[in-house]
C-alpha positions as CSV (number, residue, x, y, z in Angstrom):
1,M,-30.4,3.7,12.9
2,R,-30.4,4.6,9.2
3,T,-26.6,4.5,9.1
4,L,-26.6,0.9,10.5
5,I,-29.2,-0.1,7.9
6,I,-27.0,1.3,5.1
7,I,-23.9,-0.5,6.4
8,A,-25.8,-3.7,6.7
9,G,-27.1,-3.2,3.1
10,G,-23.5,-2.8,1.9
11,L,-22.4,-6.0,3.6
12,A,-25.4,-7.8,2.1
13,I,-24.5,-6.5,-1.3
14,L,-20.9,-7.7,-0.8
15,G,-22.2,-11.1,0.3
16,L,-24.5,-11.3,-2.7
17,L,-21.6,-10.5,-5.1
18,M,-19.5,-13.2,-3.4
19,L,-22.4,-15.7,-3.7
20,I,-22.7,-14.9,-7.4
21,A,-18.9,-15.4,-7.7
22,S,-18.9,-18.8,-6.1
23,R,-22.0,-20.1,-7.9
24,F,-21.5,-18.7,-11.4
25,G,-18.0,-17.4,-11.7
26,G,-15.9,-20.5,-12.1
27,G,-12.2,-19.5,-12.6
28,T,-12.8,-16.1,-14.2
29,Y,-14.8,-14.4,-11.4
30,S,-13.5,-15.1,-8.0
31,A,-14.4,-13.7,-4.5
32,A,-11.4,-11.4,-4.9
33,T,-12.8,-10.0,-8.1
34,A,-16.2,-9.5,-6.4
35,A,-14.5,-7.6,-3.6
36,K,-12.5,-5.5,-6.1
37,L,-15.6,-4.5,-7.9
38,F,-17.6,-3.8,-4.7
39,I,-15.2,-1.2,-3.4
40,P,-15.6,1.5,-6.1
41,V,-19.3,0.8,-6.4
42,W,-19.8,1.2,-2.7
43,L,-17.8,4.4,-2.8
44,V,-20.3,5.8,-5.2
45,V,-23.2,4.6,-3.1
46,A,-21.7,6.2,0.0
47,L,-21.1,9.5,-1.8
48,V,-24.6,9.6,-3.1
49,N,-25.8,9.0,0.5
50,M,-23.6,11.9,1.7
51,G,-25.0,14.1,-1.1
52,V,-28.6,13.3,-0.1
53,G,-27.7,14.2,3.5
54,V,-26.1,17.5,2.5
55,L,-28.5,18.6,-0.3
56,R,-31.8,17.3,0.9
57,A,-31.6,16.8,4.7
58,G,-29.7,20.1,5.2
59,Y,-26.6,18.8,7.0
60,S,-23.3,20.4,6.4
61,V,-20.4,18.5,4.8
62,T,-18.6,18.6,8.1
63,E,-21.5,16.9,9.8
64,E,-21.9,14.3,7.1
65,L,-18.2,13.4,6.7
66,P,-17.9,11.1,9.7
67,I,-21.1,9.3,8.7
68,F,-19.8,8.9,5.2
69,L,-16.5,7.5,6.5
70,M,-18.4,4.9,8.6
71,I,-20.7,4.0,5.8
72,F,-17.9,3.5,3.3
73,L,-15.1,2.2,5.4
74,L,-16.8,-0.6,7.3
75,P,-18.0,-2.6,4.3
76,A,-15.0,-1.6,2.2
77,A,-12.7,-2.9,5.0
78,V,-14.5,-6.3,4.9
79,A,-14.2,-6.4,1.1
80,A,-10.5,-5.5,1.3
81,F,-10.0,-8.3,3.8
82,V,-11.7,-10.8,1.5
83,W,-9.7,-9.5,-1.4
84,W,-6.5,-9.9,0.6
85,K,-7.4,-13.4,1.8
86,Q,-8.4,-14.6,-1.7
87,A,-5.5,-13.2,-3.6
């Protein structure tokens, strides 16, 4: 359940960035730029989440890696799709 909440949070952050892009960006800050900025930021968030799972919750890296991939790749794939469609 926690994994789904984090993925939904990532999609919400992407949506917020795209809303900001459409409201305040004008020509300099587009949805594609928001998607490009989201991907590395989301990578850091997913890595921190993995670090918490390994260092605090006691899971091994092998156990956390598939969860990390799901948490990172699903929102990043949506952002990449937006980037591709807007470019």
